[in-house]
Structure formats: C-alpha cells, structure tokens
BALO-790138 format. One line per field, with one value per residue (C-alpha): x, y, z; residue in one letter; residue number from 1; chain. Coordinates in nm, 2 decimals, padded with zeros to 4 digits. Each point is the difference from the previous one (the first is absolute). Layout:
BEGIN
xx <- X | ...
yy <- Y | ...
zz <- Z | ...
residuo <- A | ...
num <- NUM | ...
cadena <- A | ...
//
This chain:
BEGIN
xx <- 00.00 | 00.14 | -00.02 | -00.17 | 00.33 | 00.12 | -00.33 | 00.03 | 00.36 | -00.11 | -00.27 | 00.24 | 00.25 | -00.28 | -00.08 | 00.37 | 00.01 | -00.32 | 00.14 | 00.34 | -00.16 | -00.24 | 00.27 | 00.26 | -00.26 | -00.10 | 00.37 | 00.07 | -00.29 | 00.09 | 00.36 | -00.04 | -00.28 | 00.04 | 00.36 | 00.23 | -00.14 | 00.24 | 00.28 | 00.22 | 00.11 | 00.37 | -00.05 | -00.25 | 00.08 | 00.18 | -00.29 | -00.23 | 00.24 | -00.23 | -00.28 | 00.25 | 00.11 | -00.36 | -00.03 | 00.30 | -00.14 | -00.33 | 00.18 | 00.21 | -00.32 | -00.16 | 00.29 | 00.02 | -00.37 | 00.07 | 00.25 | -00.27 | -00.25 | 00.24 | 00.03 | -00.38 | -00.07 | 00.24 | -00.16 | -00.35 | 00.08 | 00.26 | -00.28 | -00.11 | 00.34 | 00.31 | 00.24 | -00.20 | -00.06 | 00.37 | 00.07 | -00.26 | 00.15 | 00.35 | -00.14 | -00.20 | 00.31 | 00.22 | -00.26 | 00.05 | 00.38 | 00.00 | -00.22 | 00.26 | 00.28 | -00.18 | -00.09 | 00.37 | 00.04 | -00.29 | 00.18 | 00.31 | -00.11 | -00.08 | 00.34 | 00.18 | -00.18 | 00.01 | 00.37 | 00.10 | 00.29 | 00.18 | 00.00 | 00.23 | -00.28 | -00.15 | -00.37 | -00.12 | 00.19 | -00.14 | -00.36 | 00.07 | 00.14 | -00.30 | -00.23 | 00.18 | -00.08 | -00.37 | 00.01 | 00.16 | -00.26 | -00.28 | 00.16 | 00.04 | -00.37 | -00.08 | 00.20 | -00.15 | -00.36 | 00.10 | 00.12 | -00.32 | -00.23 | 00.17 | -00.04 | -00.35 | -00.11 | 00.14 | -00.19 | -00.33 | 00.00 | 00.06 | -00.29 | -00.22 | 00.10 | -00.18 | -00.27 | 00.14 | -00.13 | -00.29 | 00.08 | -00.08 | 00.25 | 00.27 | -00.02 | -00.01 | 00.32 | 00.17 | -00.10 | 00.13 | 00.34 | 00.05 | -00.07 | 00.24 | 00.27 | -00.06 | -00.02 | 00.32 | 00.19 | -00.09 | 00.12 | 00.35 | 00.00 | -00.14 | 00.11 | -00.23 | -00.31 | -00.25 | 00.00 | -00.37 | -00.08 | 00.18 | -00.21 | -00.31 | 00.14 | 00.07 | -00.34 | -00.22 | 00.28 | -00.01 | -00.38 | 00.04 | 00.25 | -00.23 | -00.30 | 00.21 | 00.14 | -00.34 | -00.15 | 00.27 | -00.01 | -00.37 | -00.09 | 00.32 | 00.03 | -00.25 | 00.13 | -00.32 | 00.14 | 00.33 | 00.00
yy <- 00.00 | 00.34 | 00.24 | 00.34 | 00.19 | -00.22 | 00.04 | 00.38 | -00.02 | -00.21 | 00.25 | 00.28 | -00.17 | -00.07 | 00.37 | 00.07 | -00.25 | 00.15 | 00.35 | -00.09 | -00.21 | 00.29 | 00.27 | -00.19 | -00.09 | 00.37 | 00.11 | -00.27 | 00.12 | 00.37 | -00.07 | -00.25 | 00.18 | 00.37 | 00.06 | -00.24 | -00.03 | 00.15 | 00.05 | -00.29 | 00.20 | 00.10 | 00.28 | 00.18 | -00.12 | 00.31 | 00.22 | -00.21 | -00.03 | 00.12 | -00.24 | -00.28 | 00.08 | 00.00 | -00.35 | -00.11 | 00.14 | -00.17 | -00.33 | 00.06 | 00.06 | -00.31 | -00.24 | 00.15 | -00.08 | -00.36 | -00.05 | 00.11 | -00.23 | -00.30 | 00.05 | 00.04 | -00.31 | -00.20 | 00.12 | -00.07 | -00.36 | -00.13 | -00.13 | -00.22 | -00.15 | 00.18 | -00.17 | 00.06 | 00.36 | 00.05 | -00.13 | 00.23 | 00.29 | -00.08 | 00.01 | 00.32 | 00.17 | -00.12 | 00.16 | 00.34 | -00.03 | -00.09 | 00.30 | 00.23 | -00.15 | 00.04 | 00.36 | 00.07 | -00.14 | 00.21 | 00.31 | -00.08 | 00.14 | 00.34 | 00.00 | -00.09 | 00.26 | 00.28 | -00.03 | -00.08 | 00.25 | -00.22 | -00.31 | -00.08 | -00.11 | 00.17 | 00.09 | -00.32 | -00.22 | 00.18 | -00.05 | -00.36 | -00.06 | 00.17 | -00.23 | -00.31 | 00.10 | 00.04 | -00.35 | -00.14 | 00.18 | -00.17 | -00.35 | 00.08 | 00.10 | -00.35 | -00.17 | 00.23 | -00.10 | -00.37 | 00.04 | 00.19 | -00.27 | -00.28 | 00.18 | 00.11 | -00.36 | -00.12 | 00.26 | -00.05 | -00.37 | 00.07 | 00.24 | -00.25 | -00.29 | 00.15 | 00.19 | 00.34 | 00.13 | -00.12 | -00.29 | 00.20 | 00.27 | -00.24 | -00.22 | 00.32 | 00.10 | -00.34 | 00.00 | 00.36 | -00.07 | -00.33 | 00.16 | 00.28 | -00.25 | -00.20 | 00.31 | 00.17 | -00.33 | -00.06 | 00.35 | -00.10 | -00.34 | 00.13 | 00.36 | 00.04 | -00.08 | 00.27 | 00.30 | 00.05 | -00.34 | 00.11 | 00.32 | -00.22 | -00.21 | 00.31 | 00.17 | -00.25 | -00.02 | 00.37 | -00.02 | -00.29 | 00.19 | 00.30 | -00.20 | -00.21 | 00.31 | 00.16 | -00.33 | -00.03 | 00.37 | 00.00 | -00.35 | -00.14 | -00.38 | -00.26 | -00.18 | -00.19 | -00.32 | 00.01 | -00.21
zz <- 00.00 | -00.10 | 00.29 | -00.04 | -00.02 | -00.27 | -00.19 | 00.03 | -00.13 | -00.30 | -00.09 | 00.04 | -00.24 | -00.24 | -00.02 | -00.06 | -00.28 | -00.15 | 00.02 | -00.15 | -00.28 | -00.09 | 00.01 | -00.19 | -00.27 | -00.04 | -00.01 | -00.27 | -00.20 | 00.01 | -00.07 | -00.28 | -00.18 | 00.08 | 00.09 | -00.17 | -00.36 | -00.25 | 00.25 | -00.12 | -00.30 | 00.04 | -00.25 | 00.21 | 00.35 | 00.12 | -00.11 | 00.22 | 00.29 | 00.27 | -00.11 | -00.01 | 00.36 | 00.11 | -00.14 | 00.19 | 00.33 | -00.06 | -00.05 | 00.31 | 00.20 | -00.15 | 00.09 | 00.35 | 00.04 | -00.13 | 00.29 | 00.24 | -00.17 | 00.02 | 00.38 | 00.04 | -00.21 | 00.21 | 00.32 | -00.14 | -00.10 | 00.24 | 00.22 | -00.29 | -00.09 | 00.12 | -00.23 | -00.32 | 00.11 | 00.04 | -00.35 | -00.13 | 00.19 | -00.15 | -00.35 | 00.05 | 00.16 | -00.28 | -00.24 | 00.18 | 00.01 | -00.37 | -00.06 | 00.17 | -00.21 | -00.33 | 00.10 | 00.02 | -00.34 | -00.12 | 00.11 | -00.19 | -00.34 | 00.16 | 00.17 | -00.33 | -00.21 | 00.26 | 00.05 | -00.36 | 00.00 | 00.27 | -00.22 | -00.29 | -00.24 | -00.30 | 00.02 | -00.18 | 00.24 | 00.30 | -00.13 | -00.08 | 00.35 | 00.16 | -00.21 | 00.13 | 00.36 | -00.09 | -00.15 | 00.32 | 00.20 | -00.20 | 00.06 | 00.37 | 00.02 | -00.14 | 00.28 | 00.26 | -00.11 | 00.01 | 00.36 | 00.09 | -00.15 | 00.19 | 00.33 | -00.08 | -00.08 | 00.33 | 00.20 | -00.20 | 00.06 | 00.37 | 00.02 | -00.19 | 00.22 | 00.30 | -00.19 | 00.11 | -00.34 | -00.22 | -00.23 | -00.32 | 00.10 | 00.11 | -00.32 | -00.21 | 00.17 | -00.05 | -00.36 | -00.05 | 00.15 | -00.17 | -00.34 | 00.08 | 00.09 | -00.32 | -00.22 | 00.12 | 00.02 | -00.37 | -00.07 | 00.13 | -00.17 | -00.33 | -00.06 | -00.30 | 00.22 | -00.08 | 00.25 | -00.07 | 00.16 | 00.31 | 00.02 | -00.02 | 00.29 | 00.21 | -00.05 | 00.20 | 00.25 | 00.07 | 00.04 | 00.24 | 00.22 | 00.01 | 00.11 | 00.24 | 00.16 | 00.04 | 00.14 | 00.27 | 00.09 | 00.04 | 00.12 | 00.14 | 00.01 | 00.12 | 00.31 | 00.08 | -00.16 | 00.19 | 00.32
residuo <- M | I | Y | N | N | A | Q | K | E | I | Q | K | Q | A | K | V | V | G | F | T | Y | L | V | T | T | L | I | G | F | I | N | N | F | L | V | K | P | G | L | H | N | T | E | T | L | L | A | S | E | F | Q | F | R | I | G | V | M | L | D | L | S | M | Y | S | L | V | M | W | M | A | V | A | L | Y | Q | L | T | K | F | V | N | K | N | R | A | L | V | G | F | V | F | R | T | A | E | A | I | M | G | F | V | I | L | L | V | Y | L | A | P | L | I | I | L | K | K | A | E | Y | Y | Q | F | N | D | D | N | L | H | S | L | A | S | V | F | F | N | I | Y | S | M | G | S | N | L | H | L | I | L | M | S | I | G | A | V | I | F | M | T | L | L | L | S | V | A | Y | I | P | K | W | L | G | Y | W | G | V | F | T | Y | V | T | V | F | L | G | F | S | L | Q | I | L | L | P | E | F | P | I | K | F | L | M | I | V | M | A | P | G | A | L | F | E | L | I | F | G | I | W | L | L | V | K | G | V | N | Q | S | T | V | K
num <- 1 | 2 | 3 | 4 | 5 | 6 | 7 | 8 | 9 | 10 | 11 | 12 | 13 | 14 | 15 | 16 | 17 | 18 | 19 | 20 | 21 | 22 | 23 | 24 | 25 | 26 | 27 | 28 | 29 | 30 | 31 | 32 | 33 | 34 | 35 | 36 | 37 | 38 | 39 | 40 | 41 | 42 | 43 | 44 | 45 | 46 | 47 | 48 | 49 | 50 | 51 | 52 | 53 | 54 | 55 | 56 | 57 | 58 | 59 | 60 | 61 | 62 | 63 | 64 | 65 | 66 | 67 | 68 | 69 | 70 | 71 | 72 | 73 | 74 | 75 | 76 | 77 | 78 | 79 | 80 | 81 | 82 | 83 | 84 | 85 | 86 | 87 | 88 | 89 | 90 | 91 | 92 | 93 | 94 | 95 | 96 | 97 | 98 | 99 | 100 | 101 | 102 | 103 | 104 | 105 | 106 | 107 | 108 | 109 | 110 | 111 | 112 | 113 | 114 | 115 | 116 | 117 | 118 | 119 | 120 | 121 | 122 | 123 | 124 | 125 | 126 | 127 | 128 | 129 | 130 | 131 | 132 | 133 | 134 | 135 | 136 | 137 | 138 | 139 | 140 | 141 | 142 | 143 | 144 | 145 | 146 | 147 | 148 | 149 | 150 | 151 | 152 | 153 | 154 | 155 | 156 | 157 | 158 | 159 | 160 | 161 | 162 | 163 | 164 | 165 | 166 | 167 | 168 | 169 | 170 | 171 | 172 | 173 | 174 | 175 | 176 | 177 | 178 | 179 | 180 | 181 | 182 | 183 | 184 | 185 | 186 | 187 | 188 | 189 | 190 | 191 | 192 | 193 | 194 | 195 | 196 | 197 | 198 | 199 | 200 | 201 | 202 | 203 | 204 | 205 | 206 | 207 | 208 | 209 | 210 | 211 | 212 | 213 | 214 | 215 | 216 | 217 | 218 | 219 | 220 | 221 | 222 | 223 | 224 | 225 | 226 | 227
cadena <- A | A | A | A | A | A | A | A | A | A | A | A | A | A | A | A | A | A | A | A | A | A | A | A | A | A | A | A | A | A | A | A | A | A | A | A | A | A | A | A | A | A | A | A | A | A | A | A | A | A | A | A | A | A | A | A | A | A | A | A | A | A | A | A | A | A | A | A | A | A | A | A | A | A | A | A | A | A | A | A | A | A | A | A | A | A | A | A | A | A | A | A | A | A | A | A | A | A | A | A | A | A | A | A | A | A | A | A | A | A | A | A | A | A | A | A | A | A | A | A | A | A | A | A | A | A | A | A | A | A | A | A | A | A | A | A | A | A | A | A | A | A | A | A | A | A | A | A | A | A | A | A | A | A | A | A | A | A | A | A | A | A | A | A | A | A | A | A | A | A | A | A | A | A | A | A | A | A | A | A | A | A | A | A | A | A | A | A | A | A | A | A | A | A | A | A | A | A | A | A | A | A | A | A | A | A | A | A | A | A | A | A | A | A | A | A | A | A | A | A | A | A | A | A | A | A | A
//
C-alpha cells in the first residue's frame, strides 16, 4: 500500500511531467515551424543571426526541461519498477545530453562565418565547412530522437502496467515512440530514406505529447489500481 505522502509525491511528479511535456512540445513547435525555417542557409545566416540565436536559446531551454522531465518520470515510476525506471531515466538523460552536444555543433556554422577573417580559408571553403556542421547536426538530431524514443517507450510501458494513464493514451504513446525509433533508425541505415516520411511520423507524435502533457497536468495519474 502506498502511503498518503507517497501518493501526493506521485501526483506532484505527474504534474511536473505534464508541464515539461507540454512546454517542450510548444517550444519545439515554435522553434521548428516559426523560428528555424530558412536559417540553415550559409549565404544568409549572418543576416538572420539574432533569429538564429533565438532558436539556440529555445533549444537550450527545451533540453534543460527534458532533464527535469527525466527526473520527474523516474520519481513517478520508481514505485512501479525501480530498475526499469532507472533505465528509462538513463536514456532520457542521454537524450538531453546529446541535445546539448548537438547544440554546440549547431552553433559552429555561425562561429565559422562570423569570424571568417581569422581562418585561412577562402569564402567558398568557409561556407562548405559551415554546411558540414549543419549536416552533422542533422545526424546528431536523429541519434537524439532515437535515445528519446527508447526512454519514452520504457516509461510509457511502466505507466501502462499500473494503469496510471488510460490505455488509449498509453498505447498511443508506445506506438508513437516505436514509429519514431524505427523512422529515424531507417534514416541512419538508409540515408536516402524520404524526409517527408519522417515528418509524417513526427506530426502525430507532437499531437500525442501535447495531449499527454495536458492530461497529466490537469488529471494527474490514476492510483486506484495500485496496491
């Protein structure tokens, strides 16, 4: 039997998970659809420097929230199965760390182009080098999403195992993250794998995360089935 204090702590962590899911989803939407489009052009990057830096700060905020989310997910599910919750925590933390690393790579093109006079390259070489870093960033993003999907599947199955969340929401989450894992794994294995398919994969995933975040923030988790 889970004592009242533990029950209150679980509901508190559920709210934190809901909040971080909701905010990271909104940040990702704003960044990917309103801020970042068109910025990965080395010819015009310096002209859009402030907008580019806004995108970096939004990503920095998002990955910081993911760290908080990982801790809250662990606290929420450790009563279900501590070992599995710890594995999920490791993968979600690795996701955030990978995010910080690829963010550093993402800044490299701006550094290269802004301080071009310090490097012994001609203009074409500098732009080519900046493009290489954008390509590395794209591959790093794939790895980051694979780590995220593994950790998320672990936590979703833990939440489902004790009916903390409705089955329809839990199975939707599992399906979402399995498809993300498969889609971005194929992108690594098959570089010509169509990007449009990946966007189709991500769209219902973003909708799920929005609804999941609102659900936990408003309703919390159902503890009536836990003995």
